[in-house]
C-alpha positions, 0 to 999 in steps of 0.5 A, a space after each residue: 500500499 502506497 501510504 506505508 511506502 518510504 520514498 525519497 523526497 528528491 529523486 527516485 534513487 534508493 533510500 539510504 541512511 541519510 536520504 530525506 524521505 517522506 518519513 523524515 518530512 512528517 517527523 519534522 512536521 510533527 516536531 514543528 507542530 509540538 514546538 508551535 503549540 508548547 513554545 509559540 502557543 504559550 509565549 504570551 501567557 495570560 490569566 485568561 488563556 488563549 486556545 493554544 495556551 489552554 490546550 498546552 496547559 491541559 496537555 501539561 497537566 494531563 501528563 504531569 498527573 499521569 506520571 505522579 499517579 503511576 510513578 510517584 513524586 520521584 518520577 516527576 523529575 523525568 517529566 520533560 522526557 515523558 512529555 516529549 514522548 507523549 506530544 511527539 507520538 500524539 502529533 505523529 498519530 493525528 497528523 497522519 490522518 490528514 489525507 496524503 500525509 504519512 503516519 510515521 508511527 505506523 512504521 516499526 522502525 520509528 516506534 522501535 527506536 522510541 521503545 528501545 530508547 525508553 527500555 534503555 533509559 529505564 534499565 540504565 536508570 534502574 541500575 544507577 538508582 538501585 545498583 544490584 537491588 534492581 535485580 529484585 524486580 525479577 525475584 518474586 519474594 512473595 511466591 513460594 521458594 520453589 517457584 521463585 527461579 521459574 518466576 524469575 526466568 518468566 519475569 526476565 523474558 517479559 522484561 526483555 520483550 517490553 520494547 517489542 510489545 511497546 513498539 508493535 502495539 503502537 505501529 500495528 494499531 496505527 497501520 491497521 486503522 489506515 489499512 481499513 480506511 484504504 479498503 473503504 476508500 476503494 469501495 467508494 469507487 463503486 457508485 452502488 455502495 459509495 454512500 455506505 463506503 463514504 459513511 463508513 469512512 467518516 465513522 472510521 475517521 472519527 474512530 481513528 482520531 480516538 485511537 490516535 489519542 488512546 495509543 499516545 496515552 497507552 505508549 506514555 502510561 507504559 513508559 510511566 509503568 516502566 519508570 516506576 519499576 526502575 525507581 521502585 524495583 522490589 515486588 
């Protein structure tokens, strides 16, 4: 499907490591949109906020409360990183719904980098903050002694699977929704079922907008859960 194909912006040559593609273009647009909202939109802070300031403050408060509730007060130190993740994923998801746009978060190459960044960050942080005590995350002390080695192995495997599930969940949901939209768009070419197809596309767009927001939330709250494990690893 054309909407998932990575293409160079200039010329028709092969896509290399430093090739400017439609992916890099829409990632840059997402970053620019975040900057416009959070920096430019709040540059004239007022007691009676403008629309952009209201949206920025709502996003700020939402992520702040999420970190505080999940990771605790200790997690608020890492608010800038988590806020950046949330806003980037959210704008990438939403901007991808624009016709002829490219949804960067539908590509596993993008979401895997984000997920691996989270995985490495919380793992390093866990050892820096707790030392060898971080390994207590894998030792279920409340379980019977005979089961603890087996549970430790399961916990270890599930820990290293985190970046895989973290990335595939986001990419899979975004790709699936766009694929369904593409299918209904193909039906719209038939005059007999065009009204039904157009109605289905409209409903799917509304659903995809909800999914775009929910998936940004899910990606972020999982990051908060992993951060909590790094800060407080004992079972």
